[in-house]
N, C-alpha and C positions, 0 to 999 in steps of 0.2 A: 336378816331374813330368817323365817322360821324353819325352813328345810331346803334341801338341795336335790334337784332331779338331774339325772344323767340320761341323755338321749343316745341310744346305741342301736346297732343293726348292721347288716351287711352294706356294702357300697351301693349308692344310687337308689336308696329307698325313700329319700326325702327328709333326712334328719336335719340338714341345715335349713331347709325350707320351713320345717316345723319350728326350729330354733328361732328363726327370724320372725315367724308369726307370734311366738310367745313373748319375745322381747320387744316387739312392736317396731323394729327397725331392721333394715337390710344390712346387718353386720357381717354375717357369714357369706362367703362366696358361694354362689349356686350356679351349677352348670349341668348339662346332660351327661357330661363325661364322668364315669365312675371314679371315685377316689380323689375328689377335689379337696376335701378337708383332710388335713394331716395332723395338726396340733389340736389339743383340746382347748376350747374357748369357754370362759365362764362369764356370765352376765346376769344382771337382775332381770327376772321375768315376772309377768303378770298374766293371770288367766281369770278374768272377771274379778272376784273378790279375793283371789289367792295371790299372795306375794311370796316369791321364792327365788332362789338362785338356780339357774339352769346351765348345764354343761353340754356343749356340742362336741361330738367325738368323731374320730376317723372311722371309716367303714371297717368292720371286722373281716379279716381275711386269714386263710390258713397259710402260714409262712414260717420259715426258720427265724429264730430269735435275732440273728445277726443281720438279717436283711432289712431294707427300709420298711416293708410291710410288717415285719415282725416287731420293729421298734414302734410303729404306729399302733400295733395291737397292744403293746405294753402301756402306751399312753391311755388307751381306752380302758384297760383294766385298772389303771390308777384312778381314772374318773369314776368307775363303778365303785371302787373301794371308798372314795371320798364322798359319794352321794348317799342320801337317805333312802332314795327310791330310784327305780330304773324305768324309763320309757323304752320298751323293746319294740322297735318299729319294723314292720314288714311291708312288702309291696303287695297289696291286695290284687292289683291288676295283673302282676306277673305270677302270683300264686306262691305257695310255700316251696322252698328249695332245700336241698340237703345242708347247705351252709346255714340256713336259718335254724334247722333242727340241731345242728352241732353247737351253735353258739347259744341256743336256749339252754342246753345242758351246762355250758360254761357259766352263764349268768346265775343259774340255780346255786352254784357252789359258793356264791358270795352271801347267800342268805339275806338278800335285800328284798323288800316289797317290789313286785314287778307288775307294771301296767302294760298289757299287750295292746299295741296301737297298729291298726290296719290302715295304712295310708293309701292314698290314691283310690279311695272307695267310690269316688264319683264316676270312675271310668266304666264303660260298658263291659260287662263280663266280670266285674270285680266281686260279685256275690260268691262265685265258686272259690276264689282265693280267701274270702272272709270265712266261709264255713270250714275250709281246709285248715285254717289257723288253729282250730280247736285241738289238732293233733299235737301241738306243742306242749299241751298240758299246763299252760300258764293262765288258765281262766278264760273268761269271755273276752274276745277281742273288741276293742273300741274303734268302730269305723269312723275315719275322718278324711278330710281333704285339706292338707296343710297349705296347698297353693291357693285354694279358694275360701279357706276359713270355715269349712263345713264340719259339723260334729264336735266343735270345741266345748259346748255345754256338757255333752256326755263325757268328754275327756276330763273336764273339771271335776265332775262327780266321781269318776273312777279314781282320780288322784286322792280326793278326800277320803274315799272308802279305803284306799290302800294304806295310807299313812295315819288315818284317824283324825277326827275333827279337832281334838285338843292340840295336836302338833300343827295341823294345817293353819289354825288361826291364832297360834300362841302369841305372836309378836305383831299382830296387825295394828293394834292401837298404838303401841310404842313407835311403830314405823310412821304412822300418820303424824304423831307429835313431832318426831324428828324432822319430817319433811316440812312442816310448817315453820319450825325454827330455822331450817336451812334457807327457806324462801325469804323469811324476814331478814336474815343476815345478808343475803345477796342484795336485797332491795336497799338496805342501809349502806352496803358497800358501794353501790352504783352512785348514790347521792353524795357520799362523803368527800368525793374528789373534786367538788365544784370550785373551791377556792384554791387557786394555784399557788398562793403565797403560803398556805399551810402545807408544808411538805410532810407527807406521811412517812413514818419509818417503815423499813423493810420488815415484812411479817415472815419470820423464819418458821412459823408453825403451819403455814399453809402447805398442802401437798404439792409436790413437784410433778409435772407431766413431762416425761422424757421419751422421745422417739429415737430408736436406734436404726440408722439407715446405712446403706453402702452397697457396693457391688455384690453379686452372688459369691458365696463361699469366702467372704471376708471374715467370718467368725462372729457374726452378730448374736445368733442364738446361743452359741457356746459361752459368750461373755455374759449373757443374761442368766444362764444356768449357774455360772460361777458366782454371780452376785447373789442369787437366791439360795445357793447351797444345795440345790436339788436339780434333778433332770426334769425340769418342768416343760421345756420345749424340745421338740424333736431335732436332733443334730446328727451329723454324719459326714463322710467324705464327699458325698454327692453334692453337686452345686444345685441351687434352686430348690432346696427342700421346703423352706417356708413359703406358703402361698398367702394365707390370711395374715392380716395385721392383728397380732394377739396382744392383749393388754394383761399385765400381771401386776399384783400389788407387792410392794417391798417396803422395808423400813431401813433407813440409813441414819445412824446416830440419832435415833429417836424421831426422825422426820419421815412422814409418809411419802412414798414415791410410787407413781404409776409408770411402769415401763411399757413401751409399745415396740414389740418386735415386728419388723416389716420384711416383705419379700425383697430379694436382691433386685436392684435397679440396673438393667442393661441399657445399652444404647437404643434409642427409639427405633432405628432402622432394623434392629435385630428382633424386636418384639413383634412377632407375627401372629402367634396363636391367641385365640380369644381368651383363654384362661389366664395366660400371662398378662394380657392387657388388663384384665380384671384385678389381678394381683398388684400390678403397678399402680392402678387407680386407687386401690385400697391403701397402699403405702403412702401415696400423696395426700390422701385424706388424713392419715395419721400425722403427717408432718404439719398440716394446717391446724390440727387439734392440739398438738404439743406446744410446750413453751420453750423447752431446750431440745435441740436435736444433736445427738452424737453421731458424727460421721465416722464410721469404722473403715479405716484404710488398711490394706495388707502391707505391712512394713517391708516385705520383700519386693513388692511391685507397687510403690506408692505413686500418687499423683498421675494416674492414668487420665486420659481426657474425660472419661465418664465420671471420675471422682470430682473433677473441677466443675462439671456441669451440675452434679448433685449439690455441691456446696453453693453454686450460684443460684440454684432454684430455692434453696433454704433461705438465702439472703433476700431474694426477691419476695419471698413469703413473709419476711420480717421476723423469722424465728431466731433464737439465740444459738449460734453454732459452736460446737466443740469438736475438735479432731482427736480421734483415738487411733494411734498407730499400733495395730494389733499384731500378734505373732512375734512379739519382741524377743521371746525365748529362742527363736530360730536364728537370730542375728548374732554374728560373731564379733565383728568390730563395731560395737555399739556407739562409742564416742564419736567416731568419724561419721557414721550414718546419722546420728542425732544432729550434729552440726550441719550436715548437708540438708536434712529435712527442715531444720529451722530456716535456713537460707531460702529454700524453695517455698516454704509457707509464706514468708514475707514478700517474696517476689511474685508469686502466682496469685496471691489473694490480697491485693492492695485495698479492695473495697471494704474489707473488715480487718484493717491493720491492727495487729496485736491479738489476733485470735489465739486462743489457748489450744495447744497441741500436746497430748500426753502419750508417751509410749506405754503400752500395756501388754499383758498376755491374758487373753480370755480363757486359756486352758489352765493356767496356774493361779490366776488371780493377781499377778504382779501389777501394781499401778492402779488398781481399781479405786482405792481410797483417794489417791491423788486426783484421779479423774473426777470423782464425785465432788471433791473440794473445788475443782475448776468449774464444775457445773453450777454449784451454788454461787460462786463468785460471779460468774457470767450472768446468772439469773438476777442477781442483785443489780448489776449494771443495766441489764435489760429493763428493769423496773425503775431506773433513775428518773427523778424529777428535780428540775432546777428552777428556782424562783425567777420571776421576770426581772426583778431588781438586779440580781447577780448577772443574768444574761446581758442586760443592757449596759451595765458597767463594763463587762468584758467586751461587748460589741463596740463601745466607744473607743476603747484602747486599740482594738483591731483596726478600726477605720482610720484612726489617727496614724497608726504605724504603716498601714498598707491600704489606702483608700481604693474604692472601686475604680476601674478604668473608665476613660471617656469613650463613648460610642457615638460615631457620626458627629464629633465635635462637641458633644454635650456629656458632661460628667453625670454618672448615675448617683442618685442619692439614696442612702440606706437610712431609714428612720428609726425603727425599733425592731426587737425580736422577742418572741414569747414561745414557751413550750406548749404545744397543743395536745400532746398525747404521750403515753409511755407504751412500752411493750410492742415494738421498740421505741426508743426516744424519737419524737417527731417535733420539729420546730417550724415556726412560721416567721418569715422576715418581711417586713413592710418596706417597700422601696419604690422608686420611680422606674417606670419602664421595665418591669420584670421579664418581659418577653425577649429583651436584648441582653440580659445579664449573662456574661460569659460563663460557661460551665467550669472553667478553670478557677474562677473566683468562688463559685459555689463549693467546689472541692476544697478550696483554701479555708472557707468558713467551717466546713465539716471537719477537716483535720484539726483546725484550731479548737473546736468544741471537744473533739476526742481527746486531745492532749491536755487542755486546761482543766476540764471537768472529769478526767480519768474515766473514759468510756471506751477502753480498748476491746476489740473483738466482737462488737455487736453492730448490726445495721443502724445507721442514723438517717432519718428522713429530714429533708430541708425543702420547704416549699416557699415560693416567692409570690407576693401579691402586692398590688398597689392600693393605696387608700382611696376610697371613693370620694369624688368631688361632688358635694350636694348641688352645686350650681352648674355642673356640666350639662350641656345640651339645652339649657334654658335660653330662650330668645331674649335679647335685651329689650327692656320696656321702652316704648317710644314716649318722648316728652311732649 
């Protein structure tokens, strides 16, 4: 991208609504409650022929540095420092406030180009607030309505004027060429997996998408900050600080990684407020988008009922799960606790037998490398593909050793097996009367697949179907 814009302003002026409008998707949470956004979010944005990165920030508030609002303000100041230009958003409907005036002085100190944006200009009586905005001394305000998409052509022109045409269109051509190459690669990737007998090798160069989930105050954001080596995400002793699912770029041993920090997931009965419901829904979307999901458990109080429900949700979604026992630096008798945790992991999670669990400390960084090694190994297993020949040779031996049971006096016949998908591994078994196949025998086949083909710790799908009889239902011809 050719340049970066930071959207700033006091709480509830419509920054996240404008961010969503520019990126073309509802990524940031939006609500009438002031102070919804807390972390800064970066995404690719587009405004007509302009392509750039845009940063959504928390509302600027006057507060001490140690408070939550003060830490939010520090995140916003970091976004201003990172950006090439600033969109200073005011509420034209509410008019100028002393807070707007104070923070306009703050933004001037960064010596960045400033575009004054008067949002909610479609409202009745907004003209007075628009004219009042000249008092800020930031130039002519650009009236827009982020919610309704009005005034965006003028905003585009104001951005080009502020940063200059040369910078605004510097990498437009290169971006288009890259997009075409990427589309061609994806099309080829979709077609290349048609022949199941040609087993593709694992591609260790592709970026990893990892979601970090867990209960509130388990240390998810702190762990990501330690991975990145910077205070990228807002952290603190308060539970439930994270609201949006924030994605950050990282590199581990030369491999690109996209990390998704999510809001803490509480029991459904306790989630009453609309804002928390939006945060939980955003976290669930991050799980569906990710490939590997790290479930962060507090080692001092592990395996609460909510922890098990979160893991079960991830398994049902078909993601590759990893358990991270965080706050390991607070544990005294580590060997005894580790043995106890391993026993509980095997006993409480039989549906993903062999799931990898790593003790870590998000505060000190202990165990992060080992955790990432487990992530990559689980991701390899999640992408496993087995040829039909190997599967059926294995199936023949299994049936000989332990044939399917007889149901209603008739023995079930298992004919053949093939793998129909990966991510997670999915298999299809052709058999007679699949509707009466006992679930115990299905579990027996899944466990056999897991042990024989070394697929521990990932969900395995096994579907049953009967072969179609082309003569079924046809009436016998009369002679």
